[in-house]
DOMARDO-732807 format. One record per residue (C-alpha): residue number from 1; residue in one letter; chain; x, y, z. Coordinates in Angstrom, 2 decimals. Each point is the difference from the previous one (the first is absolute). Last residue first. Layout:
REM residues N
NODE pos code unit      xx      yy      zz
NODE NUM    A    A       X       Y       Z
...
REM end
This chain:
REM residues 561
NODE pos code unit      xx      yy      zz
NODE 561    I    A   32.49  -17.66   17.38
NODE 560    L    A   -2.26    3.18    0.23
NODE 559    R    A    3.18    2.56   -0.08
NODE 558    E    A    1.20   -2.01   -2.92
NODE 557    I    A   -3.19    0.26   -1.86
NODE 556    A    A   -0.47    3.73    0.75
NODE 555    S    A    3.80    0.52   -2.10
NODE 554    L    A   -1.16   -1.78   -2.67
NODE 553    F    A   -2.89    2.34   -0.46
NODE 552    A    A    2.22    2.90    0.33
NODE 551    Q    A    2.39   -1.73   -2.72
NODE 550    E    A   -2.87   -0.35   -2.32
NODE 549    M    A   -1.13    3.53    0.34
NODE 548    N    A    3.57    1.35   -0.31
NODE 547    K    A    0.16   -2.13   -3.18
NODE 546    T    A   -3.05    1.32   -1.11
NODE 545    F    A    0.85    3.55   -0.09
NODE 544    G    A    3.34   -0.89   -1.87
NODE 543    K    A   -1.94   -1.59   -2.74
NODE 542    A    A   -2.49    2.95    0.07
NODE 541    N    A    2.74    2.87    0.01
NODE 540    C    A   -2.43    2.42   -0.80
NODE 539    L    A    0.30    1.95    3.30
NODE 538    E    A    3.71   -1.24    0.11
NODE 537    S    A    0.63    2.53   -3.02
NODE 536    A    A    0.85   -0.33   -3.40
NODE 535    L    A   -3.54   -0.10   -1.45
NODE 534    L    A   -0.75    3.33    2.35
NODE 533    T    A    2.88    1.95   -1.31
NODE 532    A    A   -1.11   -1.22   -3.66
NODE 531    R    A   -3.35    1.48    0.87
NODE 530    I    A    2.01    2.99    1.50
NODE 529    T    A    2.21    0.99   -2.80
NODE 528    P    A   -2.63    2.27   -2.28
NODE 527    R    A   -1.51    2.31    3.19
NODE 526    L    A    3.72    0.95    1.56
NODE 525    A    A    0.79    2.49   -2.75
NODE 524    S    A   -3.74    1.71    0.85
NODE 523    L    A    0.52   -0.33    3.83
NODE 522    A    A    3.41    1.81   -0.34
NODE 521    E    A   -0.62    2.80   -2.06
NODE 520    T    A   -3.97    0.63    1.90
NODE 519    N    A    1.85    2.09    2.65
NODE 518    E    A   -2.83    1.61    1.31
NODE 517    A    A   -2.50   -2.68    0.52
NODE 516    F    A    3.03   -2.16    1.21
NODE 515    Y    A    0.68    2.25    2.29
NODE 514    Q    A   -3.49    0.95    1.44
NODE 513    A    A   -0.64   -3.55    0.38
NODE 512    K    A    3.59   -1.10    2.19
NODE 511    D    A   -1.15    2.91    2.02
NODE 510    I    A   -3.36   -1.20    0.69
NODE 509    Y    A    1.20   -3.52    0.91
NODE 508    D    A    3.12    1.66    2.14
NODE 507    N    A   -2.98    1.59    1.97
NODE 506    L    A   -1.47   -3.23    0.47
NODE 505    D    A    2.88   -2.45    0.78
NODE 504    N    A    3.39   -1.38   -1.21
NODE 503    A    A   -1.18    0.01   -3.78
NODE 502    I    A    0.30   -2.60   -2.57
NODE 501    F    A    0.22    1.08   -3.29
NODE 500    D    A    3.82   -0.13   -0.32
NODE 499    D    A    0.22   -3.46    1.30
NODE 498    L    A   -1.21   -1.07   -3.61
NODE 497    N    A    1.98   -3.35    0.16
NODE 496    A    A   -2.56   -2.50   -1.19
NODE 495    H    A    0.22   -1.38    3.87
NODE 494    K    A    0.10    3.24    1.29
NODE 493    L    A   -2.87    1.13   -1.94
NODE 492    I    A   -2.00   -3.00    0.74
NODE 491    S    A    0.93    0.04    4.25
NODE 490    A    A   -1.24    3.69    0.17
NODE 489    S    A   -2.84   -0.63   -1.08
NODE 488    V    A   -0.92   -2.50    2.15
NODE 487    R    A    1.30    2.28    2.88
NODE 486    A    A   -3.66    1.26    1.13
NODE 485    A    A   -1.84   -3.19    0.46
NODE 484    H    A    3.21   -1.47    1.54
NODE 483    L    A   -0.08    2.50    2.90
NODE 482    K    A    2.03    3.01    0.93
NODE 481    G    A   -0.05    1.77   -3.32
NODE 480    T    A    2.95    0.69   -2.85
NODE 479    Y    A   -1.23    2.69   -2.56
NODE 478    T    A   -1.72   -0.58   -3.70
NODE 477    L    A    0.41    1.79   -3.21
NODE 476    T    A   -0.87   -2.82   -2.70
NODE 475    P    A    2.03    0.10   -3.24
NODE 474    V    A   -1.98    0.30   -3.08
NODE 473    G    A    1.79   -2.40   -2.79
NODE 472    M    A   -2.78   -2.02   -0.91
NODE 471    W    A    1.45   -2.95    1.99
NODE 470    L    A    0.38    2.37    2.93
NODE 469    A    A   -3.06    1.02    0.11
NODE 468    E    A   -1.76   -3.26   -0.01
NODE 467    C    A    2.30   -1.46    3.03
NODE 466    T    A   -1.07    3.08    2.08
NODE 465    T    A   -3.69   -0.68   -0.93
NODE 464    T    A    0.44   -3.76    0.79
NODE 463    T    A    1.48    0.76    3.43
NODE 462    G    A   -1.63    3.86    1.21
NODE 461    N    A    0.72    0.96    3.47
NODE 460    Y    A   -1.93   -0.34    3.16
NODE 459    P    A    0.94    3.21    2.20
NODE 458    F    A   -0.01    1.30   -2.64
NODE 457    T    A   -0.21    0.45   -3.34
NODE 456    D    A    2.60    0.38   -3.15
NODE 455    L    A   -0.09    2.53   -2.36
NODE 454    A    A    0.91   -0.64   -3.57
NODE 453    L    A    2.72    2.15   -1.94
NODE 452    D    A   -0.62    0.99   -3.73
NODE 451    V    A   -3.45   -1.06   -1.20
NODE 450    E    A   -2.14   -0.10   -2.62
NODE 449    D    A    2.02   -2.88   -1.53
NODE 448    Y    A   -1.01   -1.95    3.04
NODE 447    L    A   -4.03   -0.22   -1.39
NODE 446    K    A    1.99   -2.38   -2.47
NODE 445    L    A   -0.37   -2.87    3.06
NODE 444    H    A   -3.66    0.55    0.16
NODE 443    A    A   -0.57   -0.70   -3.79
NODE 442    E    A    1.89   -2.86    0.30
NODE 441    Q    A   -1.65   -1.58    2.49
NODE 440    N    A   -3.89    0.77   -1.03
NODE 439    E    A   -2.48    0.93    2.07
NODE 438    I    A    1.14    3.50    0.42
NODE 437    R    A   -1.53    1.57    3.23
NODE 436    D    A   -0.55    3.44    0.92
NODE 435    R    A    2.14    2.97   -0.64
NODE 434    L    A    0.39    3.34    1.95
NODE 433    I    A    2.70    2.76   -1.09
NODE 432    L    A    0.01    2.50    2.49
NODE 431    R    A    2.03    3.46   -0.32
NODE 430    N    A   -3.05    1.09   -1.54
NODE 429    A    A   -2.22   -0.44    3.41
NODE 428    P    A    1.61    2.26    1.81
NODE 427    V    A    2.60   -0.70    2.51
NODE 426    G    A   -0.11    1.66    3.59
NODE 425    Q    A   -0.05   -2.53    2.29
NODE 424    A    A   -3.92    0.40    0.35
NODE 423    K    A   -0.40   -0.21   -3.76
NODE 422    F    A    2.32   -3.18    0.55
NODE 421    L    A   -3.18   -1.80    1.70
NODE 420    K    A   -2.50    1.66   -1.92
NODE 419    L    A    1.47   -1.47   -3.12
NODE 418    F    A    0.09   -3.38    1.64
NODE 417    R    A   -3.69    0.07    1.34
NODE 416    Q    A   -1.09    1.26   -3.21
NODE 415    K    A    1.80   -3.06   -1.97
NODE 414    V    A   -1.84   -2.72    2.42
NODE 413    E    A   -3.08    1.82   -0.20
NODE 412    V    A    0.18   -0.13   -3.72
NODE 411    F    A    0.58   -3.65   -0.44
NODE 410    A    A    2.41   -1.16   -2.92
NODE 409    F    A    2.60    1.18    2.31
NODE 408    Q    A   -0.63   -3.16    2.40
NODE 407    K    A    2.11   -1.71   -2.81
NODE 406    S    A    3.06    2.10    1.07
NODE 405    K    A    2.74    1.52   -2.09
NODE 404    I    A    1.68    3.43    1.03
NODE 403    L    A    1.60    2.43   -2.08
NODE 402    L    A    1.55    2.61    2.22
NODE 401    R    A    1.11    3.52   -1.83
NODE 400    S    A    3.42    1.96   -0.42
NODE 399    N    A    1.05    3.37   -0.70
NODE 398    P    A   -0.65    1.64    3.31
NODE 397    T    A    2.64   -2.37    1.84
NODE 396    S    A   -0.23    0.80    3.88
NODE 395    K    A   -4.15   -0.05   -0.21
NODE 394    L    A    0.10   -3.12   -1.79
NODE 393    I    A    2.13   -1.72    2.62
NODE 392    A    A   -1.52    1.84    2.97
NODE 391    S    A   -3.35   -1.42   -1.15
NODE 390    W    A    1.76   -3.71   -0.48
NODE 389    A    A    0.78    0.07    3.62
NODE 388    A    A   -3.36    1.04    0.88
NODE 387    I    A   -1.77   -2.41   -2.16
NODE 386    V    A    2.21   -2.81    1.78
NODE 385    E    A   -0.76    1.31    3.14
NODE 384    E    A   -3.39    0.18   -0.88
NODE 383    N    A   -0.31   -4.23   -0.59
NODE 382    V    A    0.92   -0.74   -3.94
NODE 381    K    A    0.17   -4.10    1.03
NODE 380    R    A   -3.36   -0.56   -0.16
NODE 379    L    A    0.37    1.54   -3.76
NODE 378    N    A    1.53   -3.49   -1.23
NODE 377    N    A    3.10    1.65   -1.81
NODE 376    F    A    0.69    1.45   -3.40
NODE 375    S    A    1.84    2.98    1.54
NODE 374    G    A    1.46    2.63   -2.60
NODE 373    F    A    2.14    2.89   -0.20
NODE 372    T    A   -0.25    2.40   -3.48
NODE 371    F    A    2.30    2.41   -0.52
NODE 370    Y    A   -0.51    2.82   -2.56
NODE 369    G    A    0.42    1.45   -3.43
NODE 368    N    A   -1.54   -3.22   -1.03
NODE 367    T    A    2.18   -1.42   -2.64
NODE 366    Q    A    3.55   -0.40    1.90
NODE 365    C    A   -2.21   -0.30    3.59
NODE 364    P    A   -1.48   -3.24   -2.05
NODE 363    S    A    3.00   -1.39    0.30
NODE 362    I    A    1.69   -1.93   -2.98
NODE 361    P    A    1.10   -3.52    0.28
NODE 360    N    A   -4.02   -1.33   -0.28
NODE 359    P    A    0.03   -3.63    1.48
NODE 358    A    A   -0.57   -2.85   -1.89
NODE 357    V    A   -3.31   -2.28    0.77
NODE 356    N    A    0.33   -3.62   -1.60
NODE 355    A    A    2.60   -0.95    2.50
NODE 354    N    A   -2.47    0.21    2.92
NODE 353    G    A    2.19    0.08    3.54
NODE 352    K    A    1.20   -2.65    1.81
NODE 351    Y    A    0.88    0.83    3.92
NODE 350    S    A    1.99   -2.12    2.20
NODE 349    L    A   -1.08    1.13    3.79
NODE 348    F    A    1.90   -0.42    3.59
NODE 347    G    A    3.12    1.66   -0.88
NODE 346    S    A    3.60   -1.31   -0.44
NODE 345    P    A    0.96   -1.60    2.75
NODE 344    L    A   -3.48   -1.24    1.08
NODE 343    R    A   -0.74    0.41    3.67
NODE 342    L    A   -1.73   -3.15    2.03
NODE 341    V    A   -1.64    2.08    2.86
NODE 340    Q    A   -1.36   -2.43    2.68
NODE 339    E    A   -4.19    0.82    0.53
NODE 338    S    A   -1.44    1.88    2.78
NODE 337    C    A    1.49    3.70   -1.29
NODE 336    Y    A   -0.12    3.17    1.40
NODE 335    A    A    3.18   -0.06    2.05
NODE 334    N    A    2.07   -1.60   -3.19
NODE 333    D    A    1.94    2.95   -0.68
NODE 332    D    A    3.69    0.49    0.23
NODE 331    A    A   -0.12   -2.76   -3.31
NODE 330    P    A   -1.48    2.79   -2.08
NODE 329    D    A   -3.25   -0.67   -1.51
NODE 328    A    A   -0.85    1.00   -3.68
NODE 327    I    A    3.92    0.49   -0.37
NODE 326    E    A    1.36   -2.65    1.79
NODE 325    D    A   -2.21   -2.61   -1.95
NODE 324    T    A   -3.79   -1.48    0.44
NODE 323    I    A   -1.61   -4.13    0.57
NODE 322    R    A   -1.72    0.16    3.05
NODE 321    Y    A    0.70   -3.49    1.89
NODE 320    Q    A   -1.87   -2.18    2.89
NODE 319    M    A   -3.59    0.74   -0.56
NODE 318    A    A   -2.05   -2.29    2.22
NODE 317    T    A    0.00    2.73    2.62
NODE 316    L    A   -1.34    2.17   -2.12
NODE 315    G    A    0.41    4.00    0.30
NODE 314    T    A    0.31    0.04   -3.80
NODE 313    T    A    2.40    2.83   -0.13
NODE 312    N    A    0.12    3.30   -2.38
NODE 311    P    A   -0.01    0.45   -3.35
NODE 310    Y    A   -2.14   -2.60   -1.62
NODE 309    G    A   -0.16   -1.89   -3.45
NODE 308    L    A    3.78   -0.53   -0.34
NODE 307    W    A    0.64   -3.32    2.51
NODE 306    T    A   -1.25   -1.63    3.00
NODE 305    M    A    1.65   -3.46    1.10
NODE 304    Q    A   -0.98   -2.81    1.53
NODE 303    I    A    2.38   -3.49    0.56
NODE 302    P    A   -1.85   -2.81    1.39
NODE 301    A    A   -2.62   -0.39   -1.91
NODE 300    A    A   -3.90    0.65    0.27
NODE 299    Q    A    0.71    1.72    2.98
NODE 298    Y    A   -3.67    0.51    1.11
NODE 297    T    A   -0.07    3.51    0.17
NODE 296    F    A    1.53    0.29   -3.47
NODE 295    I    A   -3.40   -0.85   -1.20
NODE 294    G    A   -1.53    2.76    1.47
NODE 293    L    A    2.48    2.24   -1.76
NODE 292    R    A   -1.98   -0.37   -3.21
NODE 291    N    A   -0.39    4.05   -0.99
NODE 290    I    A   -2.51    0.93   -2.47
NODE 289    G    A    0.90    3.38    0.66
NODE 288    T    A    3.58    1.23    1.47
NODE 287    H    A    0.99   -1.51    3.66
NODE 286    G    A    2.80   -2.13   -1.18
NODE 285    T    A   -0.35   -0.56   -3.73
NODE 284    M    A    2.97   -2.10   -1.64
NODE 283    D    A   -0.37   -2.52    3.09
NODE 282    V    A    2.77   -3.09   -0.68
NODE 281    L    A   -0.09   -3.67    1.40
NODE 280    I    A    3.21   -1.69   -0.15
NODE 279    D    A    0.25   -3.90    0.47
NODE 278    I    A   -3.49   -0.80   -2.45
NODE 277    K    A   -0.92   -3.51    1.30
NODE 276    D    A   -3.06    0.14   -2.49
NODE 275    Q    A   -2.21   -1.47    2.78
NODE 274    F    A    1.29    3.05    2.24
NODE 273    I    A   -1.04    2.75   -3.25
NODE 272    L    A   -2.97   -2.24    0.18
NODE 271    D    A   -1.15    0.13    3.51
NODE 270    A    A    0.73    4.10    0.26
NODE 269    A    A   -2.17    0.26   -2.60
NODE 268    Q    A   -2.75   -2.32    1.69
NODE 267    K    A    0.89    2.49    3.15
NODE 266    D    A   -0.42    2.86   -1.16
NODE 265    K    A   -2.87   -0.15   -2.33
NODE 264    L    A    0.16   -1.58   -3.32
NODE 263    K    A   -2.46    0.99   -2.62
NODE 262    V    A    3.23    2.79   -1.42
NODE 261    L    A    2.34   -1.85    0.48
NODE 260    S    A    1.31   -1.34   -3.29
NODE 259    R    A    3.41   -1.96   -0.47
NODE 258    W    A    2.53   -0.01   -2.64
NODE 257    H    A    2.84   -2.25   -0.15
NODE 256    D    A    3.27    0.12   -2.09
NODE 255    A    A   -0.38    3.99   -0.23
NODE 254    K    A    0.74    1.44   -3.62
NODE 253    E    A   -2.90   -1.32   -1.42
NODE 252    Q    A   -2.23    1.37    2.72
NODE 251    L    A    2.07    3.72   -0.37
NODE 250    R    A   -1.04    0.05   -3.87
NODE 249    R    A   -3.71   -0.54    0.69
NODE 248    T    A   -0.45    2.61    3.00
NODE 247    T    A    1.88    2.48   -1.98
NODE 246    D    A   -1.97   -0.37   -2.95
NODE 245    D    A   -3.42   -0.03    2.24
NODE 244    I    A   -1.68   -1.77    2.49
NODE 243    H    A   -1.88    1.56    3.03
NODE 242    S    A   -1.26   -2.73    2.42
NODE 241    S    A    1.99    1.29    2.87
NODE 240    A    A    2.45   -1.99    2.93
NODE 239    Y    A    2.63   -1.79   -2.40
NODE 238    Y    A    2.36   -2.30    1.64
NODE 237    C    A    3.08   -0.28   -2.24
NODE 236    Y    A    1.89   -3.07    0.65
NODE 235    V    A    3.81    0.10   -1.22
NODE 234    E    A    2.37   -2.72    0.28
NODE 233    F    A    3.89    0.78    1.00
NODE 232    K    A    3.53   -1.87   -0.22
NODE 231    S    A    0.18   -0.72   -3.81
NODE 230    K    A   -2.61    2.38   -1.18
NODE 229    D    A    2.33    2.76    0.95
NODE 228    Y    A   -2.31    3.11    0.46
NODE 227    H    A    0.26    2.50   -3.66
NODE 226    D    A   -3.30    0.59   -1.25
NODE 225    L    A   -2.00   -0.25    3.31
NODE 224    L    A    2.27    2.60    1.76
NODE 223    P    A   -0.63    2.05   -3.45
NODE 222    E    A   -3.42   -0.19    0.56
NODE 221    F    A   -0.53    0.56    3.31
NODE 220    F    A    1.22    3.83   -0.19
NODE 219    Y    A   -3.08    1.12   -2.49
NODE 218    S    A   -2.70   -1.95    1.40
NODE 217    V    A    0.49    1.90    2.77
NODE 216    S    A   -0.96    2.68   -1.87
NODE 215    H    A   -3.37   -1.74   -1.34
NODE 214    A    A   -1.01   -1.30   -3.42
NODE 213    N    A   -0.40   -3.19    1.68
NODE 212    F    A    1.30   -2.46    2.73
NODE 211    D    A   -1.33    2.32    2.43
NODE 210    P    A   -1.78   -1.86    2.46
NODE 209    S    A    3.45   -1.11    1.49
NODE 208    V    A    0.94   -3.43    2.11
NODE 207    Y    A    4.07   -1.33   -1.59
NODE 206    G    A    0.55   -3.17    0.98
NODE 205    L    A    3.80   -1.03   -0.51
NODE 204    R    A    0.69   -3.81    0.45
NODE 203    I    A    3.67   -0.72    0.37
NODE 202    R    A    1.16   -2.68   -2.70
NODE 201    G    A    1.08   -3.58    1.69
NODE 200    K    A   -0.96   -1.00    3.54
NODE 199    P    A   -0.90    3.04    2.05
NODE 198    K    A    0.28   -0.64    4.07
NODE 197    S    A   -3.33   -0.63    1.10
NODE 196    F    A   -2.99    1.35    1.92
NODE 195    T    A   -2.75   -1.23    1.68
NODE 194    Y    A   -3.44    1.56   -0.13
NODE 193    N    A   -2.72   -1.02    2.12
NODE 192    K    A    0.57    2.34    3.03
NODE 191    T    A   -0.07    2.64   -2.59
NODE 190    N    A   -3.50    0.03    0.92
NODE 189    E    A   -0.65    0.90    3.66
NODE 188    L    A    3.41    2.79   -0.96
NODE 187    A    A   -2.19    1.72   -2.74
NODE 186    Q    A   -3.13    0.34    2.53
NODE 185    T    A    1.98    1.72    2.67
NODE 184    L    A    1.80    2.11   -2.71
NODE 183    Y    A   -3.09    1.15   -1.80
NODE 182    F    A   -0.91    3.38    1.58
NODE 181    A    A    3.51    0.87    1.72
NODE 180    D    A    1.10   -0.12   -3.69
NODE 179    W    A   -1.31    3.56   -0.17
NODE 178    K    A    0.90    1.03    3.02
NODE 177    Q    A    3.88   -0.55   -1.16
NODE 176    H    A   -0.81    2.60   -2.47
NODE 175    M    A   -1.54    2.34    2.34
NODE 174    D    A    2.92    0.11    2.35
NODE 173    L    A    2.32    0.43   -3.02
NODE 172    V    A   -1.88    3.25   -0.95
NODE 171    V    A    0.19    1.14    3.74
NODE 170    A    A    3.69   -0.62    0.15
NODE 169    Q    A    0.21    2.03   -3.28
NODE 168    D    A   -1.75    2.99    1.67
NODE 167    I    A   -2.60    1.41   -2.25
NODE 166    D    A   -0.13    3.54   -1.91
NODE 165    I    A    1.24   -0.32   -2.56
NODE 164    R    A   -2.60   -2.18   -1.74
NODE 163    Y    A   -0.22   -2.12   -3.51
NODE 162    N    A    1.73   -3.04    1.31
NODE 161    T    A   -2.43   -0.26    2.79
NODE 160    L    A   -2.75   -0.19   -2.27
NODE 159    L    A    0.97   -3.49   -1.05
NODE 158    L    A   -0.53   -1.24    3.55
NODE 157    R    A   -3.89    1.89    0.27
NODE 156    N    A   -0.57   -2.40   -3.82
NODE 155    S    A    1.55   -3.03    1.85
NODE 154    Y    A   -2.69    0.60    3.07
NODE 153    A    A   -2.63    0.77   -2.20
NODE 152    P    A   -0.14   -3.37   -1.43
NODE 151    F    A   -0.93   -0.97    3.93
NODE 150    F    A   -3.37    1.21   -0.96
NODE 149    G    A   -1.18   -1.19    3.89
NODE 148    Y    A   -1.77    3.25    1.30
NODE 147    Q    A    3.19    1.22    1.87
NODE 146    V    A    2.44   -0.71   -3.57
NODE 145    A    A   -2.44    2.73   -2.30
NODE 144    K    A   -0.20    2.61    3.80
NODE 143    A    A    3.81   -0.18   -1.01
NODE 142    Y    A    0.07    0.40   -3.73
NODE 141    A    A   -2.79    2.95    0.92
NODE 140    Q    A    2.59    1.82    2.68
NODE 139    D    A    3.17   -1.16   -2.50
NODE 138    A    A   -1.78    2.40   -3.01
NODE 137    E    A   -0.82    2.75    2.20
NODE 136    L    A    3.73    0.05    1.14
NODE 135    L    A    0.67   -0.09   -3.62
NODE 134    K    A   -2.30    2.30   -1.39
NODE 133    G    A    1.97    0.26   -3.74
NODE 132    Q    A   -2.76    0.19   -1.85
NODE 131    D    A    0.32   -3.36   -1.34
NODE 130    Q    A    0.66   -0.82    3.87
NODE 129    Y    A   -3.54    0.78    1.25
NODE 128    C    A   -1.54   -2.01   -3.16
NODE 127    G    A    2.15   -3.24    1.12
NODE 126    A    A   -1.81    0.43    3.58
NODE 125    L    A   -3.06    0.49   -1.09
NODE 124    N    A    0.26   -3.44   -2.25
NODE 123    N    A    1.56   -1.37    3.47
NODE 122    Y    A   -3.16    1.75    1.89
NODE 121    A    A   -2.19   -1.18   -1.88
NODE 120    S    A    0.88   -4.16   -0.19
NODE 119    G    A    0.58    0.64    3.70
NODE 118    N    A   -4.02    0.35    0.47
NODE 117    K    A   -0.30    0.25    3.61
NODE 116    P    A   -2.14    2.84    0.06
NODE 115    S    A   -2.59   -1.01   -2.37
NODE 114    L    A   -2.53    2.58   -1.18
NODE 113    L    A    2.29    2.65    0.67
NODE 112    I    A    3.17   -1.81   -1.40
NODE 111    A    A   -2.33   -0.17   -3.31
NODE 110    K    A   -0.37    3.51   -0.13
NODE 109    N    A    3.56    0.79    0.82
NODE 108    F    A    1.33   -2.20   -2.69
NODE 107    N    A   -2.29    1.52   -2.62
NODE 106    Q    A    0.93    3.51    1.22
NODE 105    I    A    3.73   -0.58   -0.43
NODE 104    A    A   -1.08   -1.36   -3.40
NODE 103    K    A   -1.48    3.08   -0.75
NODE 102    T    A    3.09    1.69    0.90
NODE 101    L    A    2.48   -2.26   -2.14
NODE 100    Q    A   -1.44    0.24   -3.21
NODE  99    G    A    2.81   -1.58   -1.61
NODE  98    L    A   -1.96   -2.56   -1.94
NODE  97    E    A    1.88   -2.95    2.00
NODE  96    K    A   -1.52    2.14    3.28
NODE  95    L    A   -3.33    0.12   -1.38
NODE  94    V    A    0.11   -3.40   -0.69
NODE  93    I    A    0.85   -1.05    3.30
NODE  92    G    A   -2.37    2.38    1.59
NODE  91    L    A   -3.26   -1.76   -1.65
NODE  90    N    A    1.60   -3.25    1.34
NODE  89    T    A    0.17    1.36    4.07
NODE  88    Y    A   -3.60    1.70   -0.88
NODE  87    I    A   -1.30   -3.76   -1.18
NODE  86    Q    A    1.75   -1.61    3.32
NODE  85    S    A   -2.07    2.18    2.52
NODE  84    V    A   -3.50   -0.42   -1.59
NODE  83    K    A   -2.64    2.17    1.20
NODE  82    P    A   -0.89    1.53   -3.62
NODE  81    S    A   -1.19   -2.79   -1.23
NODE  80    V    A   -1.83    0.78   -3.24
NODE  79    K    A    1.95    2.88   -0.61
NODE  78    I    A    3.16   -1.21    0.58
NODE  77    A    A   -0.32   -3.14   -2.03
NODE  76    K    A   -0.64    2.55   -2.85
NODE  75    Q    A    3.09    1.74    1.10
NODE  74    L    A    1.90   -3.36    0.19
NODE  73    R    A   -0.82   -0.25   -3.55
NODE  72    K    A    1.03    3.07   -1.31
NODE  71    L    A    2.81    0.23    1.00
NODE  70    A    A    0.96   -3.35   -0.99
NODE  69    V    A   -0.33    0.61   -3.19
NODE  68    E    A    2.24    3.38    0.27
NODE  67    N    A    2.56   -2.09    1.80
NODE  66    Q    A    0.33   -2.92   -3.01
NODE  65    G    A    3.72   -1.06    1.63
NODE  64    F    A   -1.34   -3.68   -0.16
NODE  63    R    A    0.04   -0.40    3.72
NODE  62    N    A   -2.47    3.59   -0.24
NODE  61    A    A   -2.24   -1.90   -2.15
NODE  60    I    A   -0.49   -2.84    2.51
NODE  59    I    A   -0.45    2.37    2.83
NODE  58    G    A   -2.84    1.89   -1.62
NODE  57    L    A   -1.09   -3.55   -1.40
NODE  56    L    A   -0.59   -0.81    3.88
NODE  55    Y    A   -1.56    2.88    0.79
NODE  54    N    A   -2.60    0.13   -2.77
NODE  53    A    A   -0.52   -3.47    0.35
NODE  52    D    A   -0.64    0.26    4.04
NODE  51    P    A   -1.70    3.09   -0.56
NODE  50    N    A   -2.93   -1.07   -2.43
NODE  49    K    A   -1.18    2.93   -2.32
NODE  48    A    A    0.04   -1.67   -3.23
NODE  47    D    A   -2.36   -2.86    1.33
NODE  46    Q    A   -0.40   -3.10   -2.70
NODE  45    Q    A    2.70    1.44   -2.47
NODE  44    L    A    2.45    1.33    3.05
NODE  43    V    A   -0.31   -3.97    1.27
NODE  42    T    A    1.33   -0.93   -3.71
NODE  41    L    A    2.59    2.35    0.28
NODE  40    F    A    0.79   -1.46    3.96
NODE  39    V    A    0.67   -3.26   -1.79
NODE  38    Q    A    2.36    0.86   -2.54
NODE  37    E    A    1.90    2.11    2.39
NODE  36    A    A    0.40   -2.99    2.14
NODE  35    Q    A    1.57   -1.61   -3.38
NODE  34    Q    A    2.07    2.59   -0.42
NODE  33    L    A    1.28    0.23    3.56
NODE  32    E    A    0.71   -3.50    0.91
NODE  31    G    A    1.81    0.70    3.15
NODE  30    A    A   -1.52   -2.33    2.31
NODE  29    D    A   -1.93    2.79    1.74
NODE  28    F    A   -1.14    0.78   -3.14
NODE  27    L    A   -1.41   -3.00   -1.17
NODE  26    A    A   -1.26   -0.78    3.30
NODE  25    T    A   -1.67    3.57   -0.46
NODE  24    G    A   -1.55   -0.66   -2.98
NODE  23    R    A   -1.26   -3.42    1.09
NODE  22    L    A   -1.97    1.58    2.80
NODE  21    L    A   -1.05    2.82   -2.36
NODE  20    L    A   -1.47   -2.13   -2.15
NODE  19    Q    A   -1.64   -2.08    2.44
NODE  18    Y    A   -1.51    3.06    1.47
NODE  17    M    A   -1.66    0.66   -3.10
NODE  16    E    A   -1.28   -3.43   -0.44
NODE  15    P    A   -1.57    0.03    3.23
NODE  14    S    A   -1.79    3.59   -0.60
NODE  13    V    A    1.04    3.21    1.50
NODE  12    S    A   -0.94    1.47    3.33
NODE  11    K    A    0.41   -2.53    2.53
NODE  10    S    A    3.79   -1.37   -0.99
NODE   9    Q    A    0.65    3.91    0.13
NODE   8    K    A   -0.35    0.57    3.28
NODE   7    N    A    1.78   -2.80    1.63
NODE   6    K    A    2.82    0.77   -2.26
NODE   5    K    A    0.08    3.88    0.33
NODE   4    Q    A    3.11    1.36    2.14
NODE   3    K    A    2.14   -3.04   -0.88
NODE   2    T    A   -0.16    1.58   -3.55
NODE   1    M    A   -0.94   -3.39   -2.22
REM end
């Protein structure tokens, strides 16, 4: 039951109804959502306007992805309880997921008005601002959320720094290190009970992630699982999500051991990992969603590393290493990283594409009569600086279009906002092709058949999107930025032997885009060869990549000994 109404509710309902509400709430808190749903539906059979039942049914519907149902439930709850802050917070969450950002912001502000220290409302308000491209407002809202005790917002705020051009990297490092300070004292106390010893037999590797499912992280992790030396290494996967799909089941079969962390707090998970005698523990999430960096603050393994999931330092004192490469993180640039940097010699990624989907060898410009640029990146990466650059490209190439694909374009408000931003740059709507999400992964890949040249985002590059475009015969044009997030595509293209699509700076990026749009013969001739080039490159050399990773692990062990 909502905290604000618990005492009042106990006086206004029958004892039987109250017991039902208590039972449903206990099931909800335990994560037994389907059982809780049945209990609350029973409550509504007797009292259709019950605010607690409608409120929690709304949250359950949201978690089941039934946002239209959730919307109606929460609106009913508000009619009966119009002064309960948390109901407005959850209504805002649903509206945000429905793409109604303006209404979502209104509800988060209403929640804050009713409860000025509602950290969850501030956190979600920040997410809306970020989706609108208002990064400074988002940063301020995240800071408020942290101030009022909603600590997951701290990682959200750190992730936001990777999207910003205006922030000094010394400040970014300091922000990351201050996150560590929240946990450091407690972690040091608990690690007094840990005693590490030299590995005996196979080296035990532990990987921690909530993304062992149909997620981009798994696309790069699975090749490593396929090829590691089982005579030297033993793999433990620590899964931080309850979502199970075909990818999850496939990874589970390939790992030597599988552990669920869903119901474990950070200290409990750290104790489990210590009991498993893990020698090297690898974080694959960083400060992205559902991260379990709190586990690493306990130094659950003698060697701890971060790799793949986050394009920046973790800031953790207990994280000894960060795995990257010479292109993404040049050797003369260690100033803004709290970890020691391990640079793999042939790239920090290994990509395995979907062999069931064949690229179209014919460039669409050969049949369309116009040139099509494209971007399938997360829409949060498409900031106003990116839009300005893309607009300059479109205006310099009159016989061209820009295809942008994003799940958010299913919502009218989001689509209208982007059309306005391009219009302000002098680009009319008829130059843009806006597509929303395609659920089927193979159909998603086939959409690249409509693109001649992909355009990268900055300062936060694509990763999976860059690899997928190449897999489908479409090169991605990028330029080399100053930091890891702005250099990932350069690393991918370099190790895929496609250096011609790496620009030196923003002006060169715009000039190259214009050149390719005006000189389509070379690009059209290249298209049928790109997948073969990719397969023969270091980017798809899973065995070589795995050996490099294993060597990095062995080197870290040698340093420890």
